[in-house]
All heavy atoms as a GROMACS GRO file, in nm:
protein
  536
    1MET      N    1   0.082  -0.120   0.000
    1MET     CA    2   0.000   0.000   0.000
    1MET      C    3   0.086   0.126   0.000
    1MET      O    4   0.055   0.221  -0.067
    1MET     CB    5  -0.093  -0.005   0.122
    1MET     CG    6  -0.192   0.107   0.126
    1MET     SD    7  -0.307   0.082  -0.010
    1MET     CE    8  -0.414   0.216   0.015
    2TYR      N    9   0.195   0.126   0.078
    2TYR     CA   10   0.282   0.243   0.084
    2TYR      C   11   0.345   0.270  -0.052
    2TYR      O   12   0.360   0.386  -0.092
    2TYR     CB   13   0.391   0.222   0.189
    2TYR     CG   14   0.494   0.332   0.189
    2TYR    CD1   15   0.463   0.457   0.242
    2TYR    CD2   16   0.619   0.312   0.133
    2TYR    CE1   17   0.556   0.558   0.240
    2TYR    CE2   18   0.713   0.413   0.131
    2TYR     CZ   19   0.681   0.537   0.185
    2TYR     OH   20   0.772   0.637   0.182
    3LEU      N   21   0.380   0.165  -0.123
    3LEU     CA   22   0.442   0.180  -0.255
    3LEU      C   23   0.347   0.249  -0.352
    3LEU      O   24   0.388   0.338  -0.427
    3LEU     CB   25   0.484   0.044  -0.309
    3LEU     CG   26   0.554   0.044  -0.445
    3LEU    CD1   27   0.684   0.123  -0.436
    3LEU    CD2   28   0.580  -0.096  -0.491
    4ILE      N   29   0.219   0.214  -0.347
    4ILE     CA   30   0.120   0.275  -0.438
    4ILE      C   31   0.100   0.422  -0.403
    4ILE      O   32   0.103   0.508  -0.491
    4ILE     CB   33  -0.013   0.198  -0.431
    4ILE    CG1   34   0.005   0.058  -0.489
    4ILE    CG2   35  -0.123   0.272  -0.507
    4ILE    CD1   36  -0.112  -0.033  -0.470
    5THR      N   37   0.081   0.454  -0.275
    5THR     CA   38   0.059   0.594  -0.236
    5THR      C   39   0.184   0.677  -0.259
    5THR      O   40   0.176   0.795  -0.293
    5THR     CB   41   0.016   0.605  -0.089
    5THR    OG1   42   0.114   0.545  -0.006
    5THR    CG2   43  -0.119   0.540  -0.066
    6SER      N   44   0.299   0.619  -0.242
    6SER     CA   45   0.423   0.691  -0.267
    6SER      C   46   0.439   0.723  -0.416
    6SER      O   47   0.479   0.833  -0.452
    6SER     CB   48   0.542   0.608  -0.218
    6SER     OG   49   0.662   0.671  -0.251
    7ALA      N   50   0.407   0.627  -0.501
    7ALA     CA   51   0.419   0.649  -0.645
    7ALA      C   52   0.319   0.753  -0.694
    7ALA      O   53   0.352   0.840  -0.774
    7ALA     CB   54   0.398   0.518  -0.719
    8ILE      N   55   0.195   0.745  -0.645
    8ILE     CA   56   0.093   0.842  -0.686
    8ILE      C   57   0.128   0.980  -0.633
    8ILE      O   58   0.119   1.080  -0.704
    8ILE     CB   59  -0.047   0.797  -0.638
    8ILE    CG1   60  -0.089   0.672  -0.715
    8ILE    CG2   61  -0.149   0.908  -0.657
    8ILE    CD1   62  -0.217   0.609  -0.666
    9GLY      N   63   0.168   0.988  -0.507
    9GLY     CA   64   0.205   1.117  -0.449
    9GLY      C   65   0.324   1.177  -0.520
    9GLY      O   66   0.329   1.298  -0.545
   10GLY      N   67   0.419   1.096  -0.555
   10GLY     CA   68   0.536   1.146  -0.626
   10GLY      C   69   0.502   1.196  -0.765
   10GLY      O   70   0.548   1.300  -0.808
   11THR      N   71   0.417   1.122  -0.835
   11THR     CA   72   0.377   1.161  -0.970
   11THR      C   73   0.295   1.288  -0.967
   11THR      O   74   0.323   1.382  -1.041
   11THR     CB   75   0.296   1.048  -1.037
   11THR    OG1   76   0.376   0.930  -1.038
   11THR    CG2   77   0.257   1.086  -1.178
   12PHE      N   78   0.193   1.293  -0.879
   12PHE     CA   79   0.111   1.413  -0.869
   12PHE      C   80   0.192   1.531  -0.817
   12PHE      O   81   0.172   1.644  -0.859
   12PHE     CB   82  -0.012   1.389  -0.782
   12PHE     CG   83  -0.117   1.306  -0.849
   12PHE    CD1   84  -0.170   1.196  -0.784
   12PHE    CD2   85  -0.162   1.337  -0.976
   12PHE    CE1   86  -0.267   1.120  -0.846
   12PHE    CE2   87  -0.258   1.261  -1.038
   12PHE     CZ   88  -0.311   1.151  -0.973
   13GLY      N   89   0.283   1.504  -0.727
   13GLY     CA   90   0.369   1.610  -0.676
   13GLY      C   91   0.455   1.669  -0.786
   13GLY      O   92   0.472   1.790  -0.795
   14LEU      N   93   0.511   1.584  -0.869
   14LEU     CA   94   0.593   1.630  -0.980
   14LEU      C   95   0.511   1.709  -1.081
   14LEU      O   96   0.554   1.815  -1.129
   14LEU     CB   97   0.661   1.511  -1.050
   14LEU     CG   98   0.751   1.546  -1.168
   14LEU    CD1   99   0.868   1.633  -1.121
   14LEU    CD2  100   0.800   1.420  -1.234
   15ILE      N  101   0.393   1.659  -1.113
   15ILE     CA  102   0.305   1.730  -1.206
   15ILE      C  103   0.268   1.866  -1.150
   15ILE      O  104   0.271   1.969  -1.220
   15ILE     CB  105   0.179   1.647  -1.238
   15ILE    CG1  106   0.218   1.526  -1.322
   15ILE    CG2  107   0.075   1.731  -1.311
   15ILE    CD1  108   0.108   1.424  -1.340
   16PHE      N  109   0.233   1.872  -1.021
   16PHE     CA  110   0.198   1.998  -0.956
   16PHE      C  111   0.317   2.094  -0.959
   16PHE      O  112   0.301   2.213  -0.987
   16PHE     CB  113   0.152   1.974  -0.812
   16PHE     CG  114   0.121   2.100  -0.739
   16PHE    CD1  115   0.003   2.169  -0.763
   16PHE    CD2  116   0.210   2.151  -0.646
   16PHE    CE1  117  -0.026   2.286  -0.697
   16PHE    CE2  118   0.182   2.268  -0.579
   16PHE     CZ  119   0.064   2.336  -0.603
   17LEU      N  120   0.436   2.045  -0.931
   17LEU     CA  121   0.556   2.128  -0.930
   17LEU      C  122   0.582   2.188  -1.068
   17LEU      O  123   0.613   2.306  -1.081
   17LEU     CB  124   0.677   2.047  -0.884
   17LEU     CG  125   0.809   2.121  -0.879
   17LEU    CD1  126   0.806   2.228  -0.772
   17LEU    CD2  127   0.922   2.024  -0.853
   18VAL      N  128   0.570   2.108  -1.172
   18VAL     CA  129   0.593   2.155  -1.308
   18VAL      C  130   0.487   2.259  -1.347
   18VAL      O  131   0.520   2.365  -1.402
   18VAL     CB  132   0.594   2.038  -1.408
   18VAL    CG1  133   0.589   2.086  -1.552
   18VAL    CG2  134   0.715   1.950  -1.384
   19LEU      N  135   0.360   2.232  -1.317
   19LEU     CA  136   0.254   2.328  -1.349
   19LEU      C  137   0.272   2.458  -1.271
   19LEU      O  138   0.252   2.567  -1.325
   19LEU     CB  139   0.117   2.267  -1.322
   19LEU     CG  140   0.075   2.156  -1.415
   19LEU    CD1  141  -0.058   2.096  -1.371
   19LEU    CD2  142   0.065   2.205  -1.558
   20TRP      N  143   0.310   2.448  -1.144
   20TRP     CA  144   0.333   2.565  -1.061
   20TRP      C  145   0.446   2.650  -1.117
   20TRP      O  146   0.435   2.773  -1.128
   20TRP     CB  147   0.364   2.521  -0.919
   20TRP     CG  148   0.420   2.628  -0.832
   20TRP    CD1  149   0.352   2.731  -0.777
   20TRP    CD2  150   0.556   2.642  -0.792
   20TRP    NE1  151   0.437   2.808  -0.704
   20TRP    CE2  152   0.564   2.757  -0.712
   20TRP    CE3  153   0.671   2.568  -0.817
   20TRP    CZ2  154   0.683   2.799  -0.657
   20TRP    CZ3  155   0.789   2.612  -0.762
   20TRP    CH2  156   0.794   2.726  -0.683
   21ALA      N  157   0.555   2.586  -1.158
   21ALA     CA  158   0.669   2.659  -1.214
   21ALA      C  159   0.631   2.726  -1.346
   21ALA      O  160   0.666   2.841  -1.371
   21ALA     CB  161   0.787   2.565  -1.234
   22MET      N  162   0.558   2.655  -1.431
   22MET     CA  163   0.516   2.712  -1.559
   22MET      C  164   0.423   2.832  -1.538
   22MET      O  165   0.437   2.933  -1.607
   22MET     CB  166   0.447   2.605  -1.644
   22MET     CG  167   0.542   2.502  -1.699
   22MET     SD  168   0.464   2.362  -1.784
   22MET     CE  169   0.342   2.437  -1.885
   23LEU      N  170   0.331   2.821  -1.443
   23LEU     CA  171   0.239   2.931  -1.414
   23LEU      C  172   0.315   3.052  -1.362
   23LEU      O  173   0.289   3.166  -1.404
   23LEU     CB  174   0.134   2.886  -1.312
   23LEU     CG  175   0.035   2.993  -1.266
   23LEU    CD1  176  -0.054   3.035  -1.382
   23LEU    CD2  177  -0.048   2.941  -1.150
   24SER      N  178   0.410   3.031  -1.273
   24SER     CA  179   0.488   3.142  -1.218
   24SER      C  180   0.573   3.209  -1.325
   24SER      O  181   0.576   3.332  -1.334
   24SER     CB  182   0.577   3.093  -1.104
   24SER     OG  183   0.500   3.045  -0.997
   25ILE      N  184   0.638   3.131  -1.408
   25ILE     CA  185   0.722   3.187  -1.514
   25ILE      C  186   0.636   3.260  -1.617
   25ILE      O  187   0.670   3.372  -1.660
   25ILE     CB  188   0.806   3.076  -1.580
   25ILE    CG1  189   0.912   3.026  -1.481
   25ILE    CG2  190   0.871   3.125  -1.709
   25ILE    CD1  191   0.982   2.900  -1.524
   26TYR      N  192   0.522   3.204  -1.653
   26TYR     CA  193   0.431   3.269  -1.747
   26TYR      C  194   0.383   3.402  -1.692
   26TYR      O  195   0.380   3.503  -1.763
   26TYR     CB  196   0.312   3.177  -1.778
   26TYR     CG  197   0.206   3.244  -1.860
   26TYR    CD1  198   0.223   3.263  -1.996
   26TYR    CD2  199   0.087   3.288  -1.801
   26TYR    CE1  200   0.125   3.325  -2.073
   26TYR    CE2  201  -0.010   3.351  -1.877
   26TYR     CZ  202   0.009   3.369  -2.012
   26TYR     OH  203  -0.088   3.431  -2.087
   27SER      N  204   0.347   3.404  -1.564
   27SER     CA  205   0.299   3.527  -1.502
   27SER      C  206   0.408   3.633  -1.496
   27SER      O  207   0.384   3.750  -1.525
   27SER     CB  208   0.246   3.500  -1.361
   27SER     OG  209   0.136   3.414  -1.367
   28LEU      N  210   0.528   3.593  -1.460
   28LEU     CA  211   0.640   3.689  -1.455
   28LEU      C  212   0.670   3.748  -1.593
   28LEU      O  213   0.688   3.869  -1.607
   28LEU     CB  214   0.764   3.622  -1.398
   28LEU     CG  215   0.765   3.601  -1.247
   28LEU    CD1  216   0.885   3.515  -1.208
   28LEU    CD2  217   0.767   3.733  -1.174
   29ILE      N  218   0.674   3.664  -1.694
   29ILE     CA  219   0.700   3.712  -1.829
   29ILE      C  220   0.588   3.805  -1.874
   29ILE      O  221   0.613   3.910  -1.933
   29ILE     CB  222   0.717   3.594  -1.927
   29ILE    CG1  223   0.848   3.521  -1.898
   29ILE    CG2  224   0.712   3.640  -2.073
   29ILE    CD1  225   0.865   3.391  -1.973
   30ASN      N  226   0.465   3.769  -1.844
   30ASN     CA  227   0.351   3.850  -1.882
   30ASN      C  228   0.354   3.986  -1.814
   30ASN      O  229   0.326   4.088  -1.875
   30ASN     CB  230   0.222   3.776  -1.846
   30ASN     CG  231   0.103   3.827  -1.922
   30ASN    OD1  232   0.092   3.946  -1.945
   30ASN    ND2  233   0.016   3.737  -1.959
   31VAL      N  234   0.390   3.989  -1.685
   31VAL     CA  235   0.400   4.117  -1.614
   31VAL      C  236   0.507   4.204  -1.677
   31VAL      O  237   0.486   4.324  -1.700
   31VAL     CB  238   0.433   4.093  -1.464
   31VAL    CG1  239   0.477   4.221  -1.397
   31VAL    CG2  240   0.314   4.037  -1.391
   32LEU      N  241   0.623   4.148  -1.706
   32LEU     CA  242   0.734   4.226  -1.758
   32LEU      C  243   0.709   4.276  -1.900
   32LEU      O  244   0.760   4.381  -1.939
   32LEU     CB  245   0.863   4.145  -1.751
   32LEU     CG  246   0.908   4.111  -1.609
   32LEU    CD1  247   1.028   4.018  -1.612
   32LEU    CD2  248   0.939   4.238  -1.530
   33ARG      N  249   0.630   4.204  -1.978
   33ARG     CA  250   0.601   4.245  -2.116
   33ARG      C  251   0.480   4.338  -2.127
   33ARG      O  252   0.460   4.398  -2.233
   33ARG     CB  253   0.576   4.122  -2.203
   33ARG     CG  254   0.700   4.046  -2.233
   33ARG     CD  255   0.672   3.940  -2.334
   33ARG     NE  256   0.794   3.872  -2.373
   33ARG     CZ  257   0.798   3.772  -2.455
   33ARG    NH1  258   0.687   3.725  -2.509
   33ARG    NH2  259   0.912   3.714  -2.485
   34ASN      N  260   0.400   4.348  -2.022
   34ASN     CA  261   0.278   4.429  -2.027
   34ASN      C  262   0.314   4.577  -2.028
   34ASN      O  263   0.369   4.629  -1.932
   34ASN     CB  264   0.190   4.396  -1.907
   34ASN     CG  265   0.050   4.449  -1.922
   34ASN    OD1  266   0.026   4.539  -2.000
   34ASN    ND2  267  -0.041   4.392  -1.847
   35GLY      N  268   0.281   4.645  -2.136
   35GLY     CA  269   0.314   4.786  -2.150
   35GLY      C  270   0.219   4.879  -2.077
   35GLY      O  271   0.248   4.996  -2.058
   36SER      N  272   0.103   4.829  -2.038
   36SER     CA  273   0.006   4.915  -1.972
   36SER      C  274   0.029   4.926  -1.821
   36SER      O  275  -0.040   5.002  -1.755
   36SER     CB  276  -0.136   4.864  -1.998
   36SER     OG  277  -0.153   4.736  -1.941
   37ILE      N  278   0.125   4.854  -1.770
   37ILE     CA  279   0.158   4.861  -1.627
   37ILE      C  280   0.284   4.944  -1.612
   37ILE      O  281   0.384   4.919  -1.679
   37ILE     CB  282   0.180   4.720  -1.567
   37ILE    CG1  283   0.058   4.632  -1.586
   37ILE    CG2  284   0.213   4.730  -1.419
   37ILE    CD1  285   0.078   4.489  -1.542
   38ASN      N  286   0.281   5.044  -1.522
   38ASN     CA  287   0.399   5.128  -1.502
   38ASN      C  288   0.505   5.055  -1.421
   38ASN      O  289   0.482   4.946  -1.369
   38ASN     CB  290   0.363   5.263  -1.438
   38ASN     CG  291   0.305   5.246  -1.299
   38ASN    OD1  292   0.314   5.141  -1.239
   38ASN    ND2  293   0.247   5.353  -1.249
   39GLY      N  294   0.623   5.115  -1.408
   39GLY     CA  295   0.738   5.050  -1.343
   39GLY      C  296   0.714   5.008  -1.200
   39GLY      O  297   0.753   4.899  -1.158
   40GLY      N  298   0.653   5.095  -1.120
   40GLY     CA  299   0.628   5.062  -0.980
   40GLY      C  300   0.532   4.947  -0.963
   40GLY      O  301   0.551   4.858  -0.879
   41ALA      N  302   0.427   4.947  -1.044
   41ALA     CA  303   0.329   4.838  -1.037
   41ALA      C  304   0.389   4.707  -1.086
   41ALA      O  305   0.360   4.600  -1.031
   41ALA     CB  306   0.205   4.873  -1.119
   42LYS      N  307   0.476   4.715  -1.188
   42LYS     CA  308   0.543   4.593  -1.236
   42LYS      C  309   0.629   4.533  -1.124
   42LYS      O  310   0.626   4.413  -1.102
   42LYS     CB  311   0.633   4.624  -1.356
   42LYS     CG  312   0.561   4.630  -1.486
   42LYS     CD  313   0.658   4.646  -1.600
   42LYS     CE  314   0.581   4.663  -1.728
   42LYS     NZ  315   0.665   4.669  -1.845
   43MET      N  316   0.703   4.619  -1.056
   43MET     CA  317   0.790   4.571  -0.949
   43MET      C  318   0.706   4.508  -0.838
   43MET      O  319   0.743   4.404  -0.784
   43MET     CB  320   0.875   4.686  -0.894
   43MET     CG  321   0.976   4.640  -0.792
   43MET     SD  322   1.089   4.512  -0.851
   43MET     CE  323   1.181   4.601  -0.972
   44LEU      N  324   0.593   4.569  -0.806
   44LEU     CA  325   0.506   4.514  -0.702
   44LEU      C  326   0.453   4.376  -0.743
   44LEU      O  327   0.454   4.283  -0.662
   44LEU     CB  328   0.390   4.610  -0.674
   44LEU     CG  329   0.292   4.567  -0.567
   44LEU    CD1  330   0.362   4.554  -0.432
   44LEU    CD2  331   0.177   4.664  -0.558
   45TRP      N  332   0.408   4.363  -0.868
   45TRP     CA  333   0.357   4.233  -0.914
   45TRP      C  334   0.468   4.128  -0.914
   45TRP      O  335   0.445   4.013  -0.876
   45TRP     CB  336   0.295   4.243  -1.053
   45TRP     CG  337   0.154   4.290  -1.050
   45TRP    CD1  338   0.105   4.405  -1.099
   45TRP    CD2  339   0.042   4.221  -0.991
   45TRP    NE1  340  -0.030   4.413  -1.076
   45TRP    CE2  341  -0.072   4.302  -1.010
   45TRP    CE3  342   0.027   4.101  -0.925
   45TRP    CZ2  343  -0.198   4.265  -0.966
   45TRP    CZ3  344  -0.098   4.063  -0.880
   45TRP    CH2  345  -0.210   4.144  -0.900
   46VAL      N  346   0.588   4.166  -0.955
   46VAL     CA  347   0.700   4.071  -0.955
   46VAL      C  348   0.728   4.024  -0.813
   46VAL      O  349   0.746   3.903  -0.789
   46VAL     CB  350   0.825   4.134  -1.020
   46VAL    CG1  351   0.948   4.049  -0.994
   46VAL    CG2  352   0.803   4.152  -1.169
   47VAL      N  353   0.731   4.116  -0.719
   47VAL     CA  354   0.756   4.078  -0.578
   47VAL      C  355   0.645   3.987  -0.527
   47VAL      O  356   0.672   3.886  -0.462
   47VAL     CB  357   0.771   4.205  -0.490
   47VAL    CG1  358   0.768   4.170  -0.343
   47VAL    CG2  359   0.898   4.278  -0.526
   48ILE      N  360   0.520   4.020  -0.558
   48ILE     CA  361   0.407   3.938  -0.512
   48ILE      C  362   0.418   3.797  -0.571
   48ILE      O  363   0.399   3.697  -0.500
   48ILE     CB  364   0.273   4.003  -0.549
   48ILE    CG1  365   0.250   4.128  -0.465
   48ILE    CG2  366   0.157   3.905  -0.531
   48ILE    CD1  367   0.131   4.211  -0.509
   49ILE      N  368   0.448   3.787  -0.699
   49ILE     CA  369   0.457   3.655  -0.764
   49ILE      C  370   0.574   3.575  -0.709
   49ILE      O  371   0.565   3.453  -0.694
   49ILE     CB  372   0.466   3.671  -0.917
   49ILE    CG1  373   0.333   3.725  -0.970
   49ILE    CG2  374   0.501   3.540  -0.984
   49ILE    CD1  375   0.335   3.766  -1.116
   50ILE      N  376   0.684   3.641  -0.674
   50ILE     CA  377   0.799   3.569  -0.620
   50ILE      C  378   0.775   3.528  -0.475
   50ILE      O  379   0.808   3.415  -0.435
   50ILE     CB  380   0.927   3.654  -0.633
   50ILE    CG1  381   0.966   3.662  -0.780
   50ILE    CG2  382   1.041   3.596  -0.550
   50ILE    CD1  383   1.080   3.756  -0.809
   51VAL      N  384   0.716   3.616  -0.394
   51VAL     CA  385   0.697   3.586  -0.252
   51VAL      C  386   0.585   3.484  -0.231
   51VAL      O  387   0.597   3.393  -0.149
   51VAL     CB  388   0.668   3.717  -0.174
   51VAL    CG1  389   0.627   3.688  -0.031
   51VAL    CG2  390   0.790   3.806  -0.176
   52VAL      N  391   0.475   3.500  -0.303
   52VAL     CA  392   0.360   3.408  -0.289
   52VAL      C  393   0.329   3.355  -0.429
   52VAL      O  394   0.235   3.401  -0.493
   52VAL     CB  395   0.237   3.481  -0.231
   52VAL    CG1  396   0.129   3.383  -0.192
   52VAL    CG2  397   0.273   3.572  -0.117
   53PRO      N  398   0.408   3.257  -0.477
   53PRO     CA  399   0.401   3.219  -0.618
   53PRO      C  400   0.265   3.175  -0.670
   53PRO      O  401   0.216   3.231  -0.768
   53PRO     CB  402   0.501   3.105  -0.630
   53PRO     CG  403   0.585   3.112  -0.510
   53PRO     CD  404   0.506   3.180  -0.405
   54LEU      N  405   0.202   3.081  -0.606
   54LEU     CA  406   0.076   3.029  -0.660
   54LEU      C  407  -0.035   3.132  -0.648
   54LEU      O  408  -0.102   3.164  -0.747
   54LEU     CB  409   0.038   2.899  -0.589
   54LEU     CG  410  -0.083   2.827  -0.645
   54LEU    CD1  411  -0.060   2.788  -0.790
   54LEU    CD2  412  -0.115   2.704  -0.563
   55LEU      N  413  -0.054   3.186  -0.532
   55LEU     CA  414  -0.160   3.285  -0.510
   55LEU      C  415  -0.132   3.413  -0.589
   55LEU      O  416  -0.223   3.472  -0.648
   55LEU     CB  417  -0.174   3.316  -0.360
   55LEU     CG  418  -0.288   3.407  -0.322
   55LEU    CD1  419  -0.422   3.346  -0.360
   55LEU    CD2  420  -0.284   3.438  -0.174
   56GLY      N  421  -0.007   3.456  -0.592
   56GLY     CA  422   0.028   3.576  -0.667
   56GLY      C  423   0.004   3.561  -0.816
   56GLY      O  424  -0.048   3.652  -0.882
   57SER      N  425   0.042   3.448  -0.871
   57SER     CA  426   0.023   3.423  -1.014
   57SER      C  427  -0.125   3.418  -1.050
   57SER      O  428  -0.168   3.479  -1.148
   57SER     CB  429   0.090   3.292  -1.055
   57SER     OG  430   0.227   3.299  -1.038
   58LEU      N  431  -0.201   3.346  -0.971
   58LEU     CA  432  -0.344   3.336  -0.998
   58LEU      C  433  -0.413   3.471  -0.982
   58LEU      O  434  -0.502   3.506  -1.060
   58LEU     CB  435  -0.408   3.231  -0.907
   58LEU     CG  436  -0.365   3.087  -0.934
   58LEU    CD1  437  -0.424   2.994  -0.830
   58LEU    CD2  438  -0.405   3.044  -1.074
   59THR      N  439  -0.373   3.548  -0.882
   59THR     CA  440  -0.431   3.680  -0.860
   59THR      C  441  -0.399   3.772  -0.978
   59THR      O  442  -0.486   3.844  -1.027
   59THR     CB  443  -0.379   3.743  -0.729
   59THR    OG1  444  -0.409   3.655  -0.622
   59THR    CG2  445  -0.441   3.879  -0.704
   60TYR      N  446  -0.275   3.771  -1.023
   60TYR     CA  447  -0.238   3.855  -1.138
   60TYR      C  448  -0.318   3.816  -1.261
   60TYR      O  449  -0.370   3.902  -1.333
   60TYR     CB  450  -0.089   3.846  -1.168
   60TYR     CG  451  -0.056   3.914  -1.298
   60TYR    CD1  452  -0.054   4.053  -1.306
   60TYR    CD2  453  -0.031   3.841  -1.414
   60TYR    CE1  454  -0.028   4.117  -1.426
   60TYR    CE2  455  -0.004   3.905  -1.533
   60TYR     CZ  456  -0.003   4.041  -1.539
   60TYR     OH  457   0.021   4.104  -1.659
   61LEU      N  458  -0.328   3.687  -1.291
   61LEU     CA  459  -0.400   3.644  -1.410
   61LEU      C  460  -0.547   3.680  -1.401
   61LEU      O  461  -0.609   3.720  -1.500
   61LEU     CB  462  -0.381   3.494  -1.433
   61LEU     CG  463  -0.238   3.453  -1.469
   61LEU    CD1  464  -0.227   3.302  -1.477
   61LEU    CD2  465  -0.194   3.518  -1.599
   62PHE      N  466  -0.606   3.668  -1.282
   62PHE     CA  467  -0.746   3.708  -1.263
   62PHE      C  468  -0.759   3.859  -1.281
   62PHE      O  469  -0.848   3.907  -1.350
   62PHE     CB  470  -0.796   3.665  -1.125
   62PHE     CG  471  -0.936   3.714  -1.096
   62PHE    CD1  472  -1.045   3.655  -1.156
   62PHE    CD2  473  -0.956   3.820  -1.010
   62PHE    CE1  474  -1.173   3.700  -1.131
   62PHE    CE2  475  -1.084   3.866  -0.983
   62PHE     CZ  476  -1.192   3.806  -1.044
   63TRP      N  477  -0.669   3.936  -1.219
   63TRP     CA  478  -0.673   4.082  -1.228
   63TRP      C  479  -0.657   4.126  -1.374
   63TRP      O  480  -0.726   4.217  -1.420
   63TRP     CB  481  -0.561   4.140  -1.143
   63TRP     CG  482  -0.541   4.287  -1.161
   63TRP    CD1  483  -0.616   4.388  -1.108
   63TRP    CD2  484  -0.443   4.350  -1.244
   63TRP    NE1  485  -0.567   4.508  -1.149
   63TRP    CE2  486  -0.461   4.489  -1.234
   63TRP    CE3  487  -0.340   4.302  -1.323
   63TRP    CZ2  488  -0.381   4.578  -1.301
   63TRP    CZ3  489  -0.261   4.392  -1.390
   63TRP    CH2  490  -0.281   4.529  -1.377
   64ARG      N  491  -0.567   4.064  -1.446
   64ARG     CA  492  -0.544   4.099  -1.586
   64ARG      C  493  -0.667   4.071  -1.671
   64ARG      O  494  -0.704   4.151  -1.756
   64ARG     CB  495  -0.425   4.020  -1.640
   64ARG     CG  496  -0.387   4.060  -1.781
   64ARG     CD  497  -0.287   3.966  -1.835
   64ARG     NE  498  -0.348   3.834  -1.844
   64ARG     CZ  499  -0.312   3.742  -1.931
   64ARG    NH1  500  -0.214   3.765  -2.013
   64ARG    NH2  501  -0.373   3.626  -1.936
   65SER      N  502  -0.733   3.958  -1.645
   65SER     CA  503  -0.851   3.925  -1.725
   65SER      C  504  -0.967   4.018  -1.693
   65SER      O  505  -1.046   4.050  -1.782
   65SER     CB  506  -0.891   3.779  -1.704
   65SER     OG  507  -0.938   3.761  -1.573
   66VAL      N  508  -0.978   4.064  -1.570
   66VAL     CA  509  -1.087   4.156  -1.533
   66VAL      C  510  -1.063   4.294  -1.592
   66VAL      O  511  -1.156   4.360  -1.639
   66VAL     CB  512  -1.101   4.163  -1.379
   66VAL    CG1  513  -1.192   4.274  -1.337
   66VAL    CG2  514  -1.150   4.030  -1.326
   67THR      N  515  -0.939   4.341  -1.590
   67THR     CA  516  -0.910   4.477  -1.637
   67THR      C  517  -0.911   4.488  -1.789
   67THR      O  518  -0.920   4.597  -1.841
   67THR     CB  519  -0.774   4.527  -1.584
   67THR    OG1  520  -0.673   4.437  -1.626
   67THR    CG2  521  -0.775   4.538  -1.434
   68THR      N  522  -0.900   4.377  -1.860
   68THR     CA  523  -0.901   4.383  -2.006
   68THR      C  524  -1.040   4.371  -2.063
   68THR      O  525  -1.057   4.376  -2.185
   68THR     CB  526  -0.811   4.274  -2.067
   68THR    OG1  527  -0.854   4.146  -2.023
   68THR    CG2  528  -0.666   4.297  -2.032
   69LEU      N  529  -1.140   4.354  -1.981
   69LEU     CA  530  -1.278   4.343  -2.032
   69LEU      C  531  -1.332   4.475  -2.077
   69LEU      O  532  -1.310   4.578  -2.043
   69LEU     CB  533  -1.369   4.284  -1.924
   69LEU     CG  534  -1.345   4.138  -1.890
   69LEU    CD1  535  -1.439   4.094  -1.778
   69LEU    CD2  536  -1.366   4.050  -2.011
   0.00000   0.00000   0.00000
């Protein structure tokens, strides 16, 4: 039983880690390329994404989608 849970946890953990890293990198690149955000706001978003990666990335993507409507 331990072998099965260890394999599943390891696989899901790896998938989560890869998705988390991709989301963080995508959000950082998007913040830095966004021309409508001034320098101070860009720096704030970068700090938020680095300090709180998952929540910061999701918050930025949600904020970006709301402001572009």
